N, C-alpha and C positions, 0 to 999 in steps of 0.2 A: 512079137516079143518086145521090140524097141518101143512101140507105142505104150505098152503096159509100163515099161521102166519110166518113161517120161511122165506118165500119169502118176506113178508112185511118188517121185520126188516132188512133184508139184503139190500133191496131196500132203506130204510131209511139210512143205513150206507153209501151206495154208494152215495147218494144225498149229505149227509154231507161232504163226502170225496172230491166230485167234487168242493165244495166251495173253497178248496185250490189247485185245479188243474187249469192250465191255460185255459182261454177261456170258452165261454158259448157253451156247447155241445147241439146238436139237441135233441129234445125229442124223445123217443123211440116209437115204434108203440103203439097204444091203447091196443093191445092184450097183450102187456108185462106188463102193469101196474097191480100190485097185488091188485085187488079191494077186499075191505072187508066192511062187514055190521057193524062191531064193532063200537060203538060210540067213542071209543078212536082213531079210525084210522083218523077221521076227525080232531081231536085236534092235533095229530101228523103232519098231512099234513100241517095244517096251521102254525105249529112251524117251519117246514123245509122250507116253502115258506118265511116266515119272516127272517130267517137266511140266505137264499140264496139272498134276497135282501139287506143284510147288516144291518138290523134293529135289532141289538143284544139287545139294551136296551128294545125294544118293546117285544121281545121274552121272556126276563126274567120277564117282568111285566105282561105277558099275563095270561089269565085264567087258563092255564095249570100249571103255577107256583103256583097259588093260589090252585089249585086242590091238589098238592103235599103237599104244605107247608100252610095249612089253618091256622095254630096256629099263623103265623106271623101277621094276622090282629088284634089279641088281646094280642100280647106280650107287656109286660110292659117294655118299653124301658128304659135303664140307660146308660148313656155314660161312661162306665168303662170297662176295660178289663175282669173283672169277669163276667159282664153281657154279653159281647161278647162271652165268652167261653160257658156260659149256653145256649146262642142263637144257636150256631153252634152245640153243642150237640143235641139240640132238632131237628135241621135240619138233622142230621144223623139218629135220631130215626124216624123221619117222613118219611124219604126215605125208611127206613126198613119197616115200617108199610105199606106204599103205594106199594112197590114192592111185599109184601106178602098179598096184597088185604086187608089190614086194619085189620088183625088178631092181636089180642092183646096178644096172649099167648107167652111164653118165646121162645127164639130161639131154644133151645134144644128139646122142644116139637115139633116144626115145622120141625126139622131134623128127629125126629122119625117118624112123620106122614106126609110126604111130600104131597103137594096139587097140583093136575093137574088143573091149572086154565088157560083158554084160554087167559084171559085178561093179563096174565104176560108178554107176548111178547110186548104188546102195552104199558104197564106201564114202561118196560125197555126202550122202544123207547122214551117215554116222558122224562124220566129222562136223557137219553143220549142226547137228543137235548138241554136240559137246560144246562148241563155241558159244551157242545161244544159251545153254545152261551156265556156263561161266559168267556170261554177261548178266543174266538175270539174278544170279547169286550176288554179284557185285552191287546190283541195283537193290536187292533186299536189304543188304547190310548197310548201304550208305544213302538210300534215297527213300524207300517206301517202308522198310521194316517188314515184320517184326525182327528186331536184331536178335541174333543167336550166335553160338560159339562155332565157328567154322574153323577148319584147319587153315594154316597159313598157306598151304600148297594145294593148288587145284588137282595135282596128282599125288597119289599116296606112294611112298617108297616102302619097299618090301622090308627093309631094315629098321624102319621107324614105326613106332606104334602111334595111336591117336593122341596119347598124352604127350609124347615127345614132340610130335608135329605142332602141338600148340604152344610149346614152350620155346622152341628154337626157330631159327629162321630169319632172324632180325636183319641179317646182312643180305639175304635174298629180297627181303622187302626193300632194303636200300638200293638194291640193283633195279628193282621194278620202279622205284620212285625216280631214279635217275632217268630211266627210259620215258616215263610219262612227262617229266619236267624238261626234256631235252628241246622242247619247242621254245624255251626261254621264259617260261613262267613257273611260278612256285605252287605248290598244292595249297589249296584253301582249307586250312585246318587239319585235322586228323582224320585221314582217310584210311578205311580198313580194305583188306583183301586186294592190294595193288597187284599181286601176281595173278589173281583171277582175271583182271582187267587185261594185263599184257597177254595172258594166255589166250583170251577170246579175241583179241586184236590180231594176234599172230595166226589164229585158225581162220578167221574171216578173210584176212588178206591172203592167205595161201589159197583158199578155195577161190576167191576172186581171180587170182593169177593163173591158177590151174584150169580153170573153165575157159580162159581166154587163149590157151595154147592149142596147138594141134593134137595134143596127146588125147584130149577129151573130144572124141570123134562125134559123140552125141551132143552136137552144139544146141539142138532144140531142147535138150534135157538139163542145160546148165541152169542152176538155181538163180534166177534173176532177183530174188529177194535179198540176195547176199549184199547187194549195194545198199539196200534199204537198211539192213542191220549194221552195215558200216556207218551209214549216216547217224544212226542212233548212238553208236559207240563213240564216234568222234565228237558229237555234241555233248555226250556225257563227259568225255574228256575235257572239253572246255569248261563245263559247269563245275568241274572239281578243281580248276585252276583259278588263281587270284587275279589274273589279267587275260585279256583278249589275246589270242595268238593268230597271227597272220597266216602261218603255215597250215594251221588246222582249218582255217576258213577257206583257203584254196582247195584243200582236199575234200572239205564238205561241199563245195560247189560242184566239184566233178561228180561225186556220188549222188548228190541231189538231182543234178540234171539227169543223170542216167536212170535214177528210180522214177522220176516224174514222167520220163519218156515211156517207161514200162507200165507204170501204174496210176498215172496222173489223171486219167479219165475212166468213166464207168465202162466204156466199150473196150478199153485195153485190158481192164481187169477181167471182164467177162471172156475176152479172147484167150486169156492166159489160162484161167481156171475152168471155164466152161461149167459143165453140170456139177462140179464139186461145190459150187457156191450155194448159199441159201438165198431165199428171196430178199432183195434189197441189200444183200451183203456187199455187192460190187460198189454200190453208192457209198456204203459206209467205209470200206477200204480206201476209195478215192479221196473222200472228204478227210479221212485221217491222215493220209499222206500229205495233202495240201496244208492241213493244220500243222503237221510237224515241221513242214518246210516254212510256214510263217513263223513258227516259234524260233527255228534256226536263224531266220533273218533278224527277228526281234532280238535274239541274244547279241548280235553284232551291230544293233543299232540301225539296220536298214529298214527304215520306216515305210518307204514306198513299196519295196519288194514284199515286205511283211504284209502290207495291206492287200496287195495283189493276191497272194496265197490265201489270206483269210477270206477274201471275197470268193475265190473259187471253192473253198470249203463250205461257205454259206450256200452257194448254189447247188453243190453236190448233196448236201444234207437237207436242203429245203428250209433252211433257216430265214425267216423274214421278220426282223424284229426292229423296233424304234423306240426312242424315249419320248415320253410326253408328260404332261402335269395332270395331277388328280389332287383334289383337296383331300387332306387327311391330317392326322395327329402323329407327332413324333416323340412326345414326352408323356409322362404319366399323368401330370397335373394340367395338362394343356386343355383349354376349353374351346377356344376358337380354332377352326380348321384352317390351315395354311396350304398353299400349293406345294405338292411333293413330287419329285421326279419319280417316275415309274417306268419299268420296261413292259411293252405291250407287243402283242403280235396280232396278225390277221386271223380271226377265228375261223374264216372259211377254209384256210389252208391247214390250220392246226399245227403248223410247224412240223408236219409228220409225226407229231406226238399224240397223246391221248388226253382224254378228260381225266381229271384227277379221280382215283378211285376213293371210295368212301372209307374204306379201311384195308389198306395193303396188308397182305398176309406176311407175317414176320418170318414164316418158314421160307417163303420164297425170297425175302430179302437176304436171309443168312445164306441161302443157296448160291445167290448171285454175287455175293460179297458187297451187298449194298447196305448202306446205313439207313435204318428207318427213322424217319423224321429227324429231330434234333436231339433226341433223348440221349444219344451217346455223348454229345459234347454239351448238354445242359442248355439247349437253345429253346425257341418258342414252340408251344403246342400248336400243331397245324389246325386241329379241329376248333381251337379257340379263336385262331385268326379268321377261320371260315365263318364262325358265327358273328363276330364283330364286324367283319367286312360287309355283311348284309344290311347294316344299319345305314339308312339314308338320311341325309342332313335336311331338316326343314328349313324354310325361309328365315324364321327366327327361333331363338332358343329361349325357353322359359327357365326359371330357376331349376325346376324338377328335371327338365331335359338335360341341363347342363350338368346336374349331379349324376345323372344316369350315364352321360358320356364319360364323366370322370370316373365313374366306377367300372366301366367298360376298359378304360386305359389301365386302371389299376389291376384288373383282371389279367391283361396281357403282362403287366409288371410281375404278377405272382408266378406266372409260368416261367419267368426269367429271374426268379428270386435268388438263384445261386450266386449271381454276380452283384446283386444289391445296388442296381444302377436304375435311375428313373428315366433314362433314355431307352426307348423301345428299340429292340433289335431290328425291327422293320416297321415302317409307318402303318398306321391303321387308317384305311381310307373310308370316307363317309359315302363314297359312291365308287363303283368299279368303272373300268375303262369302257365297257359296253354301254352302260346307261349314260355316260358322258358324251357319247356321240349319238347322232340321230338314227343311224342305221345299225348301230351295234356292231361295226365292222371290226372292232379290236377287243382283245381279252388280255388281262394281266397275266404275264408270264409267271406261273408258279401258283396262281390262285385258280385260274381257270384252264390253264394249258399246261400239261406236264411235258417236259422236254425229254428226248432221248439223252443217254450219257454223252454221245459225241456232240449233240447240240449244246449240252451244258459246257463242255469243253470249249466249244467255239465261243460261247458268251464270255467265259473267262479269258480267252485269248484277245477278244475285243477289248475287254477291260484293261488289260496289260497294254495293248496297243494305244489306247486312249490315254493312258498314263505317260507313255513314251512320247507321244506325239505332242503333248502340251507341256507347259511349265509346271513344275512341281509346286503348287500352291493350293490354298484352301479350296478354291473354286474348282479346280480339276478333280480334287478328292471327291467332293460332292457330286461331281458329274460321273464319277466311277461307282458312286453308292447304289443306283438302281440296279447295275449289273451284279454287284455282290448280293444285294437283297433278294434279286429274282432267283439265284441259286439257293439261297438260304430258304426260300419259301418252297422249294421243290420237296415233294414227299419222299422221293428216293434219290439217292446220289451214290456214286462210287466213293470208296475210301479216299482215293487221291484227289478227286474233285472236291470233296468235303474239306480235306486238309488245305488245299489250295485257296478255297473260298475263305476259310478262317484266317489264313495268313493274310490275305488282302484286307479283310476286316480288321485284323489286329494292327496292321500297319496304318490303316486310316483312323481307328479309335485311339491309338496311342498318341496322336498329335492333338487330341481334345482332352481338356482337363476333366471334363465331367465323365468321360468314358475310359480314361487312362487305366483306372484300376481294373475295369472289366477286361480290357485288353490284356493286362498282365495275368489275370486268372485264366483267361482263355489260352494264352500261350503256354501257361504251366500245364493245363490238361492236354494241349496239343503234344507237347513234348513227352508226357506221360504215355499217350496213346501209341507213340512209336514203339514202345517196348512191351505193349500188351500182345496176347497171342491171337486175339480176334480183331479184325479180319485176318484170315491166314495169308500167307505169302502169295499164293496164286491169285487170291482176290485182290490184294493190293496191287498186283502187278497190272491189272487192267487199266488201260489208258495212261500208264505211267509215263509214256513218251509223248502223249498228246496234251499234257498238261504241264505248264511250266511251274513245277513245284520245287522249292529249294531242297537241296540235299540236307541230310540229317545234321551235319556239322554247320551248314549255313543257318538252318533253323535255330539251333542252339545258340549260335552266335547272336541272332537276332533277340533271343530270350535274353542273353546276357547283357546286351546293349538297353534293352527295355528295363531290366533290373537296375542297371546303371542310371538310367533316366529317373528312375524312382527312389534313388538314394541307397539302393542296396548293393554298395560297393564290394562287401565281402562275398556275396552270392555270385556277382559278376567275375570276381577273381577266380573262384573255384571253376567256374564254367570255362573261361579263357585258358586257365592252365590245363584243364582236361582236354580242351580241344588243340592245344599247342598253338594257340594264337598269341604269339609273342608280342606283336605290336600292340594289340589290345591290353595285354597284361602289363606292358610298360606304361601305357597310359593310365591305367588304374593305379599302379604304384606310385606314379607321379602325382596323382590326386591325393594320395595319402602321404606324399613327401617321403617315399621309401624307395628312391632310385637305387640305393645300394642293394636292396633286397632283390630288384629286378636283375641287376648285373649277376648276383650270386646264383639266382635261379637258372639264367641262361648258361652260366659257366658250368653249372651241374649238369644240365642237359648236353652241353658240348662234350663233357667227359664220357657220356654214353654214346653219343652219335656226332663225332668230330667231322664227318663229311657231309654235314648238312649246311648248305650255302644260306638257307634262309635264317638259321640261328646266328650265323656269323654276321649277316646283314643287320639283324636285330640287335646284336651287341654293338656294331657300329653306330646305329641310330642312338642308343642310350648313352654311348660314351663319346660320340663325334670324333672317332678316330678312323682315318682312312685305312689303317692297316688291316682292320678287320674286314672291310670291303674287298681289299685285294686277296685276303685269305679266302673269301667266299668265291672270287673268281678262280682262285687255284683249285679249290676242292671241286668246282663245278666244270673244270676243263674249259673256262672261259665262255660258259653258256648261261651265266646268271645275269639276265638282262637288268635285274634289280640292283645288282652290285655295280654294274656300269653306269646306271642312272645315278646312283648315290655318289660315285666317284666324279661324274660330270657335274653334279650340283656343287660339290665341294670345290672343285676347280673354278667353277664361275664364281663363287663366293670369294675365292682368293684373288680373283682377277686374272687368272690364267685362262683367257678366253679360247685361245687356240686348242689348248688341251681339252677343254670343256667341249668344244665342237667336235674333236675327234671321238671323244668318248660317247657323246650322244649319237653320232653317226653309227659307232659299233653297237649300241644298245638298240637303236632302231632297225639295224640290219638283223638283229636277232628277233625281235618283235616289233613289227611296224604298226601294230594297232594300239599302242599305248597312248591314251588320250591326250596327255600333256607333252608327250615326248617331242613332236614335231615343233610345237610352239618354242619349247626351250631350246631345241636346236637352231631355230631361226633367230632367237634372241642371242644365242652364243655367237653364231655367225656374223650377226649384225656388229656385235661388239669387236669381233675379230676382223671387221671391215671386208668381209667376204659377202658382197651384196647378192650376187647370183644365188648362193647357197642359202642365204637368209630368205630370199623370195621363195626358193623351193621349200624350205621348211615351213614357212607360214602358209603357202599354198596347200601343202599336205595336211596342215592342221585344219583348214576350213574344209577340206575335203572329208575328214572324219567328223567335224563339228561345224556345220555351216552356220551356226548361230554364235560363232566366236567373233564377236564384234571387234575385239582388240586385235586379232590376227588379220582381219579384213583392213583394218586402219593401217597396220604396219605394211601390208602388201601395197596399199595405195601410196604411202609415203615413199616407199622404196621405188615405186614406178615413177614417182615425182622426181626423185634424185636421178633416176636414169633418163629423164625427159620423154617418158612414155605416158603421154596425157590420156589417151583413150583407155588403156587398161587401168589407169589410176582413177579415171571417172567411174568406171564400172565398180571398182573395188570400194570407193568412197560411197556409192550408193547403197552397197550391201552393208557397209559398216554403219551408216547412218540409220539403218533399220533397228539397230540395237544400241546405239549411242546417240540419241537425238538431243541430249542435253549438254553436249560438248560444243562450245563455241569455237574452240581450236579447230575441231573436225570440220565444222561448217565453213570456216574460213579457208581451210585448205581445199575444201569442196569447190568453194566459189572461184578459186584460182584456176583449178583443173577444168571447171565448167567454161571459164572464159577462154582457156586455151583450145579447147575442142569446138568453140564457137557457139556453145549453148548459153546465150545471154540470159535467157529467161531464168534457168537454173542458177546462173551466177548471181542474179538479182535476188532470187528467192533465198539463197544461202546468205547473202549479205543482210537481208532483212532478219534472218534467224540470228545471225551474229549480233546484230543491234538489240534484238528482243532479249537474247540470253546474257548479253553484257550490260543491260540496262543503259543502252545508248552511249556506251563508253569506249566501244571499239568500232573503228570504221577504217576502211582501206580507201584512201582518196585516190590512189593511182588506179585501183580497179574501177571505181565509179567513173573516173575520168574516161577510161577506156570505153566503158559502157555507154557513157554519154556521147562519145564520138560515133560509136556504132548506130545508136538510136538516131542521131542527127542525120548521118548518112542515109539510112533507110527511109526516114521520114521525108527528107528533101527529095529523094529519088522517087517516091511515090507521089509527091506533090507535083514534080515535073511531069511525070507520066500521065497524072490525071488531066493536065492542061492539053494533052495531045489526044486527038480523036482516035484511039486505037483500042484493040480488044485486050483486056486484061484476064489472063487465065486464073484458074482456081488456085494454083500454087502461089501466084503473086498476091492474091487476096489473103491467103493464109499468112504469107510473110508480113503483110501490112497489118493483119490483126495482131500478129506476135509482136510487132514493133510497138504497137499501141499499148499492148499489155505490159511490156517491158517498161514503157514510159509511166504507167500507173503505178507499177511496183516501185520504180525509181522515185516517183513523187512521195510514196509512202516512206521511203528510206531517208528522203531529205527533210521530212517534217516529223515533229514529235507528236504526242497525242492531242495537243491543243491546236495543231495545225500551223504552228509557227516554225519557220526555218531554224533549225538548231545548229547549222554549220555554215555560217556566212562566208567563212574562208573558202569553203568548197564552192559555193556558188559563184563567189567572185573569181575564183581561178577558172571557172567554166562559164564565162559570159556568152560564149557562142550557143550554149543550150537555150538562150532565150529565143532564138530563131525557131528552134524546135517547138518550144511552147506556143509561139505565135501561130505557127503552122497547125498545131493540134487544136488550138481554140477555134481557128477558122473551120476546121473539119468537124468540129463538135465533139471530139474525142477528149477534151480536157477542159475541166472547169476550175478556174483559179479558186483556191480555198475550199473546193469541194472535196468529196470522198470519191476518188476514181478507182 
């Protein structure tokens, strides 16, 4: 019986997990269904079926929810934060009572006398389904769509009708907002169904804690996917916040490591679910977990960790791709083919995908929630690309051939005519990758090989990783282009993959003048697609955690910024006001010279929601008054990191560096992942003469951003002040990677290099100072010390050479370094014409003539030559 119960809960976990995996999998054989006569089994089955259909609101208002939370029918509702806190405390107590079979004794008594109840497995399954339903409902409303009218409350009250529940509950939402922002960050825009998020979080954490206690004697039946759902929930919480949170990151690391331990490899997945899995489903589950882990590390800027997880996801899914160059055309009127970057794969492996079908059935696409080609978003016709890609480029082009190629380019343009742009959505190649190689080992992704949905998601993640790991410039955007175009050329793609691909294309094309209008039109259609009824909610949920797609408010914000860049300030104003993005709204009003209008609007909103710290901070930004920041701290119970940071900046600008340092310390204690906070703390501590605290602040800054050259420079200078030459030398080397044109930095580096005995680096730095200062800056004292050292080394080797003794390898290396230093010194002492430019220096260093004579005799120095 226990084995049957364990199989039941595992099967429920697998079905819930499949809701977020691409496609509708075939049903397993009837013999694999874990049948049970327990009355709760039918309740769980109905719940899972409702969730699989995407009817999340129905699942939350079903009889199963009333079975667990019967108190809600008679709860005395009051629209206040204190009432919300009491209600959700009762929710937690009801879950505890339901999971423990309604026993009313204290928790410590239940631990002393654990109960073996066969119903526990089914009760845990009921609560798990309710938590997943609440989370997916929140995702539907804020990430994937289609947006619909939900009740404000995840639980229905007996005394409230549906119409009443939609109109009241603003104070309960304020309570939920306070819980979500208690990590020290504000919400990013206007987020809906905040109570659903807290409800799901409360349920999943309760299951996690309950299954770890001795009450749950079926330890092998504990739902191990709970930690996976918690990872997804906490990452979603980070995505709806406007800053990175260190406390969320720590929790994510705990749950991520636990989940990877359970499901990070194919064998682990097979061991847990066994015969319940379909063919190759274990690989899909393992690769999706590694992909989600890589996205989590990407969110926090952990490039190396993200790359590791993506590599594991590639191996699990069999993805083997690379970027190469193929001749092709990118514009309508282009005649001469130019090299184009393209994503290819080894055709022998076929990337576990299949060859492109000639005509994929639309019925199958609708059933799987897959968008057929690009018709939904007005993109290229795939058959047209297939025809024109078969054209081979001859050695020379006649006029008629040029006209023919031009007409083919225009044919591609006609299929993209909705956007009226002469830049093709994807390059047209004159030869494919197979014919470009001798053995035909590669095939173009999208043209010859169709990828599975999880492989497409991996390619998108690689594109994002490429963007984060390189500088944000035009070259890196062109390097991302083949990844975007490879997904664009796929015949079938999930809704969330298509949206994410279009977002990446819009960001790329909005930076180019010739495609900016197309990007604006694409974004307009993308925002409209969020509110369309097709694809349905359950189809849009597929792979929603495996693709880094922006939330709906973040997408609309990008649309507003794009409108602003195109001069449509009025349209941007409407979008920002609807999303409650007050900082962007203030910026728009300042562009229109209507600062007073921004103040009036914020005051009007404060009259409705006086406990919103973000509004008080925005009012402080527009009026430059510290009183409003202090009010924001008051209403947030001293948890608003933004208010602390604003007060710290204000104190620094007033010259009160001690107060600024204390405020920055408080702000970073609330949220230690704010990118510029540690640098500002170091600067304030430096002004306050707290050298140790300044070093600590700048050190934490480079830990978060290793490419912060200014912070490296400050660390090095502070170590120089403390007479710590070795740490200063290391810090200067890092700073010079990013600030190579600063002669002041090279000069400090030369002194530190001399202190640690690295004369070669000291001379190199001196030469750089001369080059950058146009031979106007020279440190005579430093060169004097170097001359002395070179003279000592050279004379020592000259004396050793006169003695018949063995010279080991280290002595030869030292002699070679000495000669090299002399040659660099010779370059420092002469200008481009070879004439000594500093007679004073040479006159003060007459003893260097002995060094020169010795070097001439040894053949290592040629007067007037280039050594």
